C-alpha positions as CSV (number, residue, x, y, z in Angstrom):
1,V,17.3,15.3,109.0
2,S,18.8,17.6,110.9
3,E,20.0,20.4,107.3
4,I,18.8,20.2,103.8
5,I,22.2,21.0,101.7
6,A,21.2,21.9,98.5
7,V,23.0,23.1,95.5
8,G,21.8,24.7,92.4
9,S,18.5,24.5,93.4
10,G,15.2,26.8,92.5
11,F,13.8,26.7,96.1
12,R,10.2,25.9,95.9
13,P,8.9,27.3,99.2
14,D,5.5,24.6,99.2
15,F,7.9,20.9,98.8
16,Y,9.4,22.8,102.6
17,E,5.5,24.0,103.7
18,V,5.4,20.0,105.2
19,L,8.9,20.0,107.7
20,S,9.5,20.9,110.7
21,A,11.0,24.4,110.3
22,K,12.0,24.3,113.3
23,Q,14.1,21.5,113.3
24,I,16.0,21.7,109.9
25,R,18.5,23.7,108.8
26,L,18.4,24.6,105.1
27,T,21.7,25.8,103.2
28,A,21.9,27.0,99.6
29,I,24.7,26.2,97.6
30,H,24.7,28.3,94.9
31,G,26.7,28.7,92.2
32,D,26.7,33.0,90.8
33,Q,27.1,31.6,87.1
34,D,23.9,29.1,87.3
35,E,22.4,29.8,83.9
36,V,19.2,27.1,84.9
37,F,18.3,29.1,88.0
38,P,19.7,32.2,88.4
39,I,21.5,33.3,91.4
40,A,19.0,36.1,92.3
41,S,16.0,33.9,92.2
42,A,17.3,31.6,93.4
43,E,18.7,34.3,96.3
44,K,15.2,35.1,96.6
45,A,13.7,32.0,97.4
46,H,15.7,30.8,99.3
47,G,14.4,33.8,101.5
48,R,10.8,33.2,101.3
49,I,11.8,29.6,103.0
50,L,13.4,30.9,105.4
51,D,10.1,33.1,105.7
52,L,8.7,30.0,107.3
53,G,10.2,29.6,110.4
54,F,13.8,28.3,108.9
55,Q,17.5,28.9,109.9
56,G,20.0,29.0,107.0
57,E,22.4,30.7,105.2
58,F,22.7,31.0,101.3
59,L,26.2,30.3,100.6
60,T,27.8,31.4,97.0
61,V,30.5,29.9,94.7
62,P,31.8,32.5,92.1
63,G,32.5,31.7,88.3
64,V,29.9,28.1,88.6
65,R,28.1,27.6,86.7
66,H,24.8,24.5,86.8
67,I,27.3,22.4,87.2
68,A,29.1,19.7,89.8
69,T,32.5,21.1,90.2
70,P,35.7,20.8,92.9
71,E,34.9,24.1,94.6
72,I,30.5,22.9,94.8
73,G,32.6,19.7,96.6
74,Q,34.7,22.6,98.5
75,A,31.5,24.0,99.6
76,I,29.7,20.9,100.9
77,S,33.3,19.9,102.4
78,K,33.0,22.8,104.1
79,R,29.8,23.0,105.5
80,L,29.5,19.7,106.7
81,Q,33.2,21.0,108.7
82,A,31.3,23.5,110.3
83,E,28.1,21.1,111.4
84,S,30.5,18.4,113.2
85,K,32.6,20.9,115.4
């Protein structure tokens, strides 16, 4: 595993502490209207995981709530295509 792509996640740092941070990238894809895991909380939690030594980025999808949408699918596809180059 070289990358975890998390969608709409709350990012519990204790789940990631057991992984080898130097080898795994953590990409977050999150809707800015998510009512289950508000974006500010998700960004903060993702930042705490990056503080553990992970690499990664937080991608925001405008207008998306806590549900899979074509926009979320497009964000995932774009990230996977970037990784394959």
